VOMARBA-375963 format. One record per atom (N, C-alpha, C): residue number from 1; atom name; x, y, z. Coordinates in steps of 0.2 Angstrom, whole numbers, plus 2048, in hexadecimal, padded with zeros to 3 digits. Example, Ala and Ser with C-alpha at 12.3 -4.5 7.8 and 13.67 -1.06 7.14 Angstrom:
2
+------+------+-----+-----+-----+
! pavo ! seke !  px !  py !  pz !
+------+------+-----+-----+-----+
!    1 !    N ! 842 ! 7E4 ! 827 !
!    1 !   CA ! 83E ! 7EA ! 827 !
!    1 !    C ! 842 ! 7F0 ! 827 !
!    2 !    N ! 840 ! 7F5 ! 823 !
!    2 !   CA ! 844 ! 7FB ! 824 !
!    2 !    C ! 840 ! 800 ! 827 !
+------+------+-----+-----+-----+
END
This chain:
128
+------+------+-----+-----+-----+
! pavo ! seke !  px !  py !  pz !
+------+------+-----+-----+-----+
!    1 !    N ! 9BD ! B98 ! A93 !
!    1 !   CA ! 9C0 ! B9B ! A90 !
!    1 !    C ! 9C7 ! BA1 ! A96 !
!    2 !    N ! 9CC ! BA4 ! A92 !
!    2 !   CA ! 9D0 ! BA7 ! A96 !
!    2 !    C ! 9CE ! BAE ! A93 !
!    3 !    N ! 9C8 ! BB1 ! A93 !
!    3 !   CA ! 9C7 ! BB7 ! A8D !
!    3 !    C ! 9BF ! BB9 ! A96 !
!    4 !    N ! 9C0 ! BBE ! A99 !
!    4 !   CA ! 9B9 ! BBF ! A9D !
!    4 !    C ! 9B4 ! BC0 ! A9A !
!    5 !    N ! 9B3 ! BC5 ! A95 !
!    5 !   CA ! 9AE ! BC4 ! A90 !
!    5 !    C ! 9A9 ! BBE ! A8F !
!    6 !    N ! 9AD ! BBB ! A8B !
!    6 !   CA ! 9AA ! BB4 ! A87 !
!    6 !    C ! 9A6 ! BAE ! A8F !
!    7 !    N ! 9AA ! BB2 ! A95 !
!    7 !   CA ! 9A8 ! BAD ! A9B !
!    7 !    C ! 9A3 ! BB1 ! A9D !
!    8 !    N ! 9A2 ! BB8 ! A9B !
!    8 !   CA ! 99B ! BBB ! A9D !
!    8 !    C ! 995 ! BB9 ! A99 !
!    9 !    N ! 998 ! BB7 ! A93 !
!    9 !   CA ! 991 ! BB6 ! A90 !
!    9 !    C ! 98E ! BB2 ! A92 !
!   10 !    N ! 993 ! BAB ! A90 !
!   10 !   CA ! 992 ! BA6 ! A91 !
!   10 !    C ! 98E ! BA6 ! A98 !
!   11 !    N ! 98E ! BA8 ! A9C !
!   11 !   CA ! 98B ! BA9 ! AA3 !
!   11 !    C ! 984 ! BAD ! A9F !
!   12 !    N ! 984 ! BB0 ! A9D !
!   12 !   CA ! 97E ! BB5 ! A9B !
!   12 !    C ! 977 ! BAF ! A95 !
!   13 !    N ! 97C ! BAC ! A93 !
!   13 !   CA ! 979 ! BA8 ! A8D !
!   13 !    C ! 976 ! B9F ! A91 !
!   14 !    N ! 979 ! B9F ! A95 !
!   14 !   CA ! 976 ! B98 ! A98 !
!   14 !    C ! 974 ! B9A ! AA0 !
!   15 !    N ! 970 ! B9F ! AA1 !
!   15 !   CA ! 972 ! BA0 ! AA8 !
!   15 !    C ! 96A ! B9E ! AAC !
!   16 !    N ! 967 ! B99 ! AA5 !
!   16 !   CA ! 960 ! B92 ! AA9 !
!   16 !    C ! 965 ! B8D ! AA9 !
!   17 !    N ! 96B ! B8E ! AAA !
!   17 !   CA ! 970 ! B88 ! AAC !
!   17 !    C ! 973 ! B8A ! AB5 !
!   18 !    N ! 970 ! B8C ! AB9 !
!   18 !   CA ! 972 ! B8D ! ABF !
!   18 !    C ! 97A ! B89 ! AC1 !
!   19 !    N ! 978 ! B82 ! ABE !
!   19 !   CA ! 97F ! B7C ! AC1 !
!   19 !    C ! 985 ! B7C ! ABF !
!   20 !    N ! 986 ! B81 ! ABA !
!   20 !   CA ! 989 ! B80 ! AB4 !
!   20 !    C ! 98E ! B85 ! AB7 !
!   21 !    N ! 996 ! B87 ! AB7 !
!   21 !   CA ! 999 ! B8D ! ABB !
!   21 !    C ! 99D ! B8D ! AB4 !
!   22 !    N ! 99F ! B93 ! AB3 !
!   22 !   CA ! 9A2 ! B97 ! AAE !
!   22 !    C ! 9A7 ! B9A ! AB1 !
!   23 !    N ! 9AF ! B9A ! AB0 !
!   23 !   CA ! 9B5 ! B9B ! AB1 !
!   23 !    C ! 9BB ! B9F ! AAD !
!   24 !    N ! 9BC ! BA3 ! AAD !
!   24 !   CA ! 9C3 ! BA7 ! AAA !
!   24 !    C ! 9C8 ! BA2 ! AAD !
!   25 !    N ! 9CB ! BA1 ! AA8 !
!   25 !   CA ! 9D0 ! B9C ! AAB !
!   25 !    C ! 9D9 ! B9A ! AA3 !
!   26 !    N ! 9DC ! B99 ! AA5 !
!   26 !   CA ! 9E1 ! B98 ! A9F !
!   26 !    C ! 9E1 ! B8F ! AA0 !
!   27 !    N ! 9E1 ! B8C ! A9B !
!   27 !   CA ! 9DF ! B85 ! A99 !
!   27 !    C ! 9E7 ! B81 ! A9B !
!   28 !    N ! 9EC ! B87 ! A9A !
!   28 !   CA ! 9F5 ! B84 ! A9B !
!   28 !    C ! 9F6 ! B85 ! AA2 !
!   29 !    N ! 9F1 ! B87 ! AA6 !
!   29 !   CA ! 9F2 ! B8A ! AB0 !
!   29 !    C ! 9EC ! B87 ! AB2 !
!   30 !    N ! 9E8 ! B81 ! AB0 !
!   30 !   CA ! 9E2 ! B83 ! AB4 !
!   30 !    C ! 9E2 ! B83 ! ABC !
!   31 !    N ! 9DB ! B85 ! AC0 !
!   31 !   CA ! 9DA ! B88 ! AC6 !
!   31 !    C ! 9D7 ! B82 ! AC9 !
!   32 !    N ! 9D8 ! B7C ! AC7 !
!   32 !   CA ! 9D3 ! B78 ! ACB !
!   32 !    C ! 9D8 ! B74 ! ACF !
!   33 !    N ! 9D4 ! B70 ! AD5 !
!   33 !   CA ! 9D7 ! B6E ! ADA !
!   33 !    C ! 9DB ! B64 ! AD5 !
!   34 !    N ! 9DE ! B61 ! AD6 !
!   34 !   CA ! 9E2 ! B5D ! AD3 !
!   34 !    C ! 9DE ! B57 ! AD3 !
!   35 !    N ! 9DD ! B55 ! ACC !
!   35 !   CA ! 9D8 ! B4F ! AD0 !
!   35 !    C ! 9D0 ! B50 ! ACE !
!   36 !    N ! 9CE ! B54 ! ACA !
!   36 !   CA ! 9C8 ! B5B ! ACD !
!   36 !    C ! 9C2 ! B55 ! AC8 !
!   37 !    N ! 9C6 ! B55 ! ABF !
!   37 !   CA ! 9C0 ! B52 ! ABC !
!   37 !    C ! 9C1 ! B4D ! ABC !
!   38 !    N ! 9BA ! B47 ! ABB !
!   38 !   CA ! 9B9 ! B43 ! AB7 !
!   38 !    C ! 9BC ! B41 ! AAE !
!   39 !    N ! 9B9 ! B48 ! AAA !
!   39 !   CA ! 9B8 ! B49 ! AA1 !
!   39 !    C ! 9BB ! B52 ! AA4 !
!   40 !    N ! 9BD ! B51 ! A9C !
!   40 !   CA ! 9BF ! B57 ! A9B !
!   40 !    C ! 9BC ! B58 ! A92 !
!   41 !    N ! 9BA ! B5C ! A90 !
!   41 !   CA ! 9BA ! B5B ! A8B !
!   41 !    C ! 9BB ! B62 ! A87 !
!   42 !    N ! 9C0 ! B61 ! A80 !
!   42 !   CA ! 9C3 ! B66 ! A7C !
!   42 !    C ! 9BF ! B66 ! A75 !
!   43 !    N ! 9BD ! B6B ! A73 !
!   43 !   CA ! 9B9 ! B6C ! A6B !
!   43 !    C ! 9BE ! B75 ! A6B !
!   44 !    N ! 9C6 ! B76 ! A68 !
!   44 !   CA ! 9C7 ! B79 ! A65 !
!   44 !    C ! 9CA ! B7B ! A68 !
!   45 !    N ! 9CC ! B7A ! A6F !
!   45 !   CA ! 9D1 ! B7F ! A75 !
!   45 !    C ! 9D9 ! B7D ! A71 !
!   46 !    N ! 9DB ! B76 ! A70 !
!   46 !   CA ! 9E0 ! B75 ! A6C !
!   46 !    C ! 9E3 ! B7A ! A67 !
!   47 !    N ! 9DF ! B78 ! A63 !
!   47 !   CA ! 9DC ! B79 ! A5C !
!   47 !    C ! 9E0 ! B83 ! A5D !
!   48 !    N ! 9DE ! B87 ! A62 !
!   48 !   CA ! 9DF ! B8D ! A63 !
!   48 !    C ! 9E5 ! B8D ! A63 !
!   49 !    N ! 9E8 ! B89 ! A69 !
!   49 !   CA ! 9F0 ! B8A ! A6A !
!   49 !    C ! 9F3 ! B87 ! A65 !
!   50 !    N ! 9EF ! B84 ! A61 !
!   50 !   CA ! 9F7 ! B81 ! A59 !
!   50 !    C ! 9F5 ! B88 ! A55 !
!   51 !    N ! 9F0 ! B8D ! A55 !
!   51 !   CA ! 9F1 ! B93 ! A4E !
!   51 !    C ! 9FA ! B95 ! A4D !
!   52 !    N ! 9FB ! B96 ! A55 !
!   52 !   CA ! A01 ! B99 ! A51 !
!   52 !    C ! A07 ! B96 ! A50 !
!   53 !    N ! A05 ! B90 ! A4E !
!   53 !   CA ! A0A ! B8C ! A49 !
!   53 !    C ! A09 ! B8C ! A42 !
!   54 !    N ! A10 ! B8F ! A41 !
!   54 !   CA ! A11 ! B8D ! A38 !
!   54 !    C ! A10 ! B88 ! A33 !
!   55 !    N ! A14 ! B81 ! A39 !
!   55 !   CA ! A15 ! B7C ! A34 !
!   55 !    C ! A12 ! B75 ! A39 !
!   56 !    N ! A0C ! B75 ! A37 !
!   56 !   CA ! A09 ! B6F ! A3B !
!   56 !    C ! A0D ! B6A ! A3B !
!   57 !    N ! A11 ! B67 ! A35 !
!   57 !   CA ! A16 ! B62 ! A35 !
!   57 !    C ! A1C ! B61 ! A3C !
!   58 !    N ! A1E ! B68 ! A3C !
!   58 !   CA ! A22 ! B6A ! A41 !
!   58 !    C ! A20 ! B6E ! A46 !
!   59 !    N ! A1E ! B6D ! A4C !
!   59 !   CA ! A19 ! B73 ! A51 !
!   59 !    C ! A20 ! B77 ! A53 !
!   60 !    N ! A21 ! B7C ! A54 !
!   60 !   CA ! A25 ! B84 ! A56 !
!   60 !    C ! A25 ! B82 ! A5E !
!   61 !    N ! A2A ! B84 ! A60 !
!   61 !   CA ! A2B ! B86 ! A67 !
!   61 !    C ! A24 ! B86 ! A6B !
!   62 !    N ! A24 ! B8E ! A69 !
!   62 !   CA ! A1E ! B8F ! A6D !
!   62 !    C ! A17 ! B8C ! A6D !
!   63 !    N ! A17 ! B88 ! A69 !
!   63 !   CA ! A10 ! B87 ! A67 !
!   63 !    C ! A12 ! B7B ! A6D !
!   64 !    N ! A17 ! B79 ! A6C !
!   64 !   CA ! A19 ! B75 ! A70 !
!   64 !    C ! A18 ! B78 ! A76 !
!   65 !    N ! A1A ! B7E ! A7A !
!   65 !   CA ! A19 ! B7C ! A7F !
!   65 !    C ! A12 ! B81 ! A83 !
!   66 !    N ! A11 ! B84 ! A7D !
!   66 !   CA ! A07 ! B85 ! A80 !
!   66 !    C ! A03 ! B7C ! A82 !
!   67 !    N ! A04 ! B7B ! A7B !
!   67 !   CA ! A01 ! B70 ! A7C !
!   67 !    C ! A03 ! B6F ! A81 !
!   68 !    N ! A0B ! B6D ! A82 !
!   68 !   CA ! A0A ! B6B ! A88 !
!   68 !    C ! A09 ! B6D ! A8E !
!   69 !    N ! A0A ! B76 ! A90 !
!   69 !   CA ! A05 ! B75 ! A95 !
!   69 !    C ! A00 ! B75 ! A96 !
!   70 !    N ! 9FA ! B73 ! A91 !
!   70 !   CA ! 9F3 ! B70 ! A93 !
!   70 !    C ! 9F3 ! B6B ! A94 !
!   71 !    N ! 9F5 ! B68 ! A90 !
!   71 !   CA ! 9F7 ! B5E ! A91 !
!   71 !    C ! 9F8 ! B5F ! A9B !
!   72 !    N ! 9FF ! B60 ! A9B !
!   72 !   CA ! 9FF ! B5F ! AA3 !
!   72 !    C ! 9FA ! B63 ! AA7 !
!   73 !    N ! 9F8 ! B6A ! AA5 !
!   73 !   CA ! 9F3 ! B6D ! AAA !
!   73 !    C ! 9EB ! B65 ! AAA !
!   74 !    N ! 9EB ! B65 ! AA3 !
!   74 !   CA ! 9E6 ! B5F ! AA3 !
!   74 !    C ! 9E6 ! B5B ! AA7 !
!   75 !    N ! 9ED ! B55 ! AA8 !
!   75 !   CA ! 9ED ! B50 ! AAA !
!   75 !    C ! 9EE ! B54 ! AB1 !
!   76 !    N ! 9EF ! B59 ! AB4 !
!   76 !   CA ! 9F0 ! B5B ! ABA !
!   76 !    C ! 9E9 ! B59 ! ABE !
!   77 !    N ! 9E5 ! B5D ! AB9 !
!   77 !   CA ! 9DE ! B5B ! ABD !
!   77 !    C ! 9D8 ! B58 ! ABC !
!   78 !    N ! 9DC ! B52 ! AB7 !
!   78 !   CA ! 9D8 ! B4D ! AB6 !
!   78 !    C ! 9D7 ! B46 ! AB9 !
!   79 !    N ! 9D2 ! B42 ! ABE !
!   79 !   CA ! 9D3 ! B3E ! AC5 !
!   79 !    C ! 9D6 ! B38 ! AC0 !
!   80 !    N ! 9DC ! B34 ! AC3 !
!   80 !   CA ! 9DE ! B2F ! AC2 !
!   80 !    C ! 9D7 ! B2C ! ABC !
!   81 !    N ! 9D9 ! B29 ! AB6 !
!   81 !   CA ! 9D6 ! B24 ! AB2 !
!   81 !    C ! 9D1 ! B29 ! AAF !
!   82 !    N ! 9D0 ! B2F ! AAF !
!   82 !   CA ! 9CD ! B35 ! AAD !
!   82 !    C ! 9CE ! B37 ! AA5 !
!   83 !    N ! 9CA ! B37 ! AA1 !
!   83 !   CA ! 9C9 ! B38 ! A99 !
!   83 !    C ! 9C9 ! B3F ! A98 !
!   84 !    N ! 9CC ! B42 ! A95 !
!   84 !   CA ! 9CC ! B48 ! A91 !
!   84 !    C ! 9C9 ! B46 ! A89 !
!   85 !    N ! 9C7 ! B4A ! A84 !
!   85 !   CA ! 9C1 ! B49 ! A7E !
!   85 !    C ! 9C5 ! B50 ! A7C !
!   86 !    N ! 9C7 ! B4E ! A75 !
!   86 !   CA ! 9CA ! B53 ! A71 !
!   86 !    C ! 9C6 ! B50 ! A6A !
!   87 !    N ! 9C2 ! B58 ! A69 !
!   87 !   CA ! 9BF ! B58 ! A61 !
!   87 !    C ! 9C5 ! B5D ! A60 !
!   88 !    N ! 9C5 ! B5A ! A57 !
!   88 !   CA ! 9C8 ! B5D ! A51 !
!   88 !    C ! 9CB ! B5C ! A4C !
!   89 !    N ! 9CC ! B63 ! A48 !
!   89 !   CA ! 9CC ! B64 ! A42 !
!   89 !    C ! 9D1 ! B5E ! A3E !
!   90 !    N ! 9D6 ! B5F ! A46 !
!   90 !   CA ! 9DD ! B5F ! A42 !
!   90 !    C ! 9DD ! B57 ! A43 !
!   91 !    N ! 9E2 ! B55 ! A3D !
!   91 !   CA ! 9E2 ! B4E ! A3B !
!   91 !    C ! 9E8 ! B4A ! A40 !
!   92 !    N ! 9E7 ! B44 ! A41 !
!   92 !   CA ! 9EB ! B41 ! A46 !
!   92 !    C ! 9F1 ! B40 ! A45 !
!   93 !    N ! 9F4 ! B43 ! A41 !
!   93 !   CA ! 9FC ! B42 ! A3D !
!   93 !    C ! A01 ! B49 ! A40 !
!   94 !    N ! 9FD ! B4D ! A43 !
!   94 !   CA ! 9FD ! B56 ! A44 !
!   94 !    C ! 9FE ! B54 ! A4C !
!   95 !    N ! 9F7 ! B52 ! A4F !
!   95 !   CA ! 9F4 ! B52 ! A54 !
!   95 !    C ! 9F8 ! B4E ! A58 !
!   96 !    N ! 9F9 ! B47 ! A54 !
!   96 !   CA ! 9FC ! B43 ! A59 !
!   96 !    C ! A04 ! B44 ! A5C !
!   97 !    N ! A09 ! B48 ! A5C !
!   97 !   CA ! A0E ! B4B ! A5A !
!   97 !    C ! A0E ! B4D ! A63 !
!   98 !    N ! A0A ! B52 ! A62 !
!   98 !   CA ! A09 ! B57 ! A69 !
!   98 !    C ! A05 ! B52 ! A6E !
!   99 !    N ! A00 ! B4E ! A6E !
!   99 !   CA ! 9FF ! B4A ! A72 !
!   99 !    C ! A01 ! B45 ! A76 !
!  100 !    N ! A03 ! B43 ! A70 !
!  100 !   CA ! A09 ! B3B ! A76 !
!  100 !    C ! A0D ! B3D ! A7A !
!  101 !    N ! A10 ! B43 ! A7A !
!  101 !   CA ! A16 ! B45 ! A7E !
!  101 !    C ! A14 ! B46 ! A86 !
!  102 !    N ! A0D ! B43 ! A85 !
!  102 !   CA ! A0B ! B43 ! A8C !
!  102 !    C ! A0A ! B3D ! A90 !
!  103 !    N ! A07 ! B3A ! A98 !
!  103 !   CA ! A07 ! B35 ! A9B !
!  103 !    C ! 9FD ! B34 ! A99 !
!  104 !    N ! 9FD ! B31 ! A94 !
!  104 !   CA ! 9F6 ! B2F ! A94 !
!  104 !    C ! 9F7 ! B29 ! A8B !
!  105 !    N ! 9EF ! B27 ! A8B !
!  105 !   CA ! 9EE ! B22 ! A89 !
!  105 !    C ! 9EB ! B26 ! A82 !
!  106 !    N ! 9ED ! B27 ! A7B !
!  106 !   CA ! 9E6 ! B29 ! A77 !
!  106 !    C ! 9E4 ! B25 ! A72 !
!  107 !    N ! 9DE ! B26 ! A71 !
!  107 !   CA ! 9DB ! B22 ! A6B !
!  107 !    C ! 9D5 ! B29 ! A66 !
!  108 !    N ! 9D8 ! B25 ! A61 !
!  108 !   CA ! 9D5 ! B2B ! A5D !
!  108 !    C ! 9CE ! B27 ! A56 !
!  109 !    N ! 9CB ! B2B ! A56 !
!  109 !   CA ! 9C3 ! B2B ! A53 !
!  109 !    C ! 9C1 ! B2E ! A4E !
!  110 !    N ! 9C2 ! B2E ! A49 !
!  110 !   CA ! 9C2 ! B33 ! A42 !
!  110 !    C ! 9BB ! B32 ! A41 !
!  111 !    N ! 9B9 ! B37 ! A3E !
!  111 !   CA ! 9B0 ! B3A ! A3F !
!  111 !    C ! 9B3 ! B3E ! A36 !
!  112 !    N ! 9AE ! B3E ! A33 !
!  112 !   CA ! 9AB ! B40 ! A2D !
!  112 !    C ! 9B0 ! B47 ! A2A !
!  113 !    N ! 9AE ! B4C ! A31 !
!  113 !   CA ! 9B1 ! B54 ! A31 !
!  113 !    C ! 9BA ! B53 ! A34 !
!  114 !    N ! 9B7 ! B51 ! A3A !
!  114 !   CA ! 9BE ! B52 ! A3F !
!  114 !    C ! 9C0 ! B4C ! A45 !
!  115 !    N ! 9C3 ! B4C ! A49 !
!  115 !   CA ! 9C6 ! B47 ! A4D !
!  115 !    C ! 9C2 ! B46 ! A55 !
!  116 !    N ! 9C1 ! B42 ! A57 !
!  116 !   CA ! 9C0 ! B3F ! A60 !
!  116 !    C ! 9C7 ! B3F ! A61 !
!  117 !    N ! 9CD ! B41 ! A64 !
!  117 !   CA ! 9D2 ! B40 ! A67 !
!  117 !    C ! 9D1 ! B3B ! A72 !
!  118 !    N ! 9D0 ! B37 ! A72 !
!  118 !   CA ! 9CF ! B35 ! A78 !
!  118 !    C ! 9D5 ! B33 ! A7B !
!  119 !    N ! 9D4 ! B38 ! A83 !
!  119 !   CA ! 9DE ! B35 ! A84 !
!  119 !    C ! 9DA ! B33 ! A8F !
!  120 !    N ! 9DD ! B2D ! A8F !
!  120 !   CA ! 9DA ! B2C ! A93 !
!  120 !    C ! 9E1 ! B2A ! A99 !
!  121 !    N ! 9E0 ! B2E ! A9F !
!  121 !   CA ! 9E6 ! B30 ! AA3 !
!  121 !    C ! 9E7 ! B28 ! AA9 !
!  122 !    N ! 9EC ! B28 ! AAA !
!  122 !   CA ! 9EE ! B22 ! AAC !
!  122 !    C ! 9EA ! B20 ! AB4 !
!  123 !    N ! 9E6 ! B19 ! AB6 !
!  123 !   CA ! 9E4 ! B19 ! ABD !
!  123 !    C ! 9E7 ! B1C ! AC2 !
!  124 !    N ! 9ED ! B1C ! AC1 !
!  124 !   CA ! 9F2 ! B1C ! AC9 !
!  124 !    C ! 9F2 ! B24 ! AC9 !
!  125 !    N ! 9F2 ! B25 ! ACE !
!  125 !   CA ! 9F5 ! B2E ! AD1 !
!  125 !    C ! 9FB ! B30 ! AD1 !
!  126 !    N ! 9FD ! B34 ! ACE !
!  126 !   CA ! A05 ! B36 ! ACE !
!  126 !    C ! A04 ! B3E ! ACF !
!  127 !    N ! A07 ! B40 ! ACD !
!  127 !   CA ! A0A ! B46 ! ACF !
!  127 !    C ! A06 ! B4C ! ACA !
!  128 !    N ! A04 ! B48 ! AC4 !
!  128 !   CA ! 9FD ! B4C ! ABF !
!  128 !    C ! 9F8 ! B4D ! AC2 !
+------+------+-----+-----+-----+
END
């Protein structure tokens, strides 16, 4: 999270799990080494970035910029072949137009109440 108070609360709540690390950071500019993670799970992060958008059919420039920066940041820290799992209430015909702008394979798994978007990074090492 980018709010220090949230991170402090999580550290306190989950102190019995010392192996967990909590960091204050902006998802649009993740400060991890390139190719650091095998998997990344998102429950509501991109949803929060899309809240400033008034028209889900036509994302505004600010939303496209924020989501684009998030996706590029995720691609940078994902290992080749890594997976990004996104759980969202936003329907695929809205979300797909933002996710398909980036270099990964998209699969969508609908559920009764939400959608699971599985994005797979290429196995090839690139500048991402």
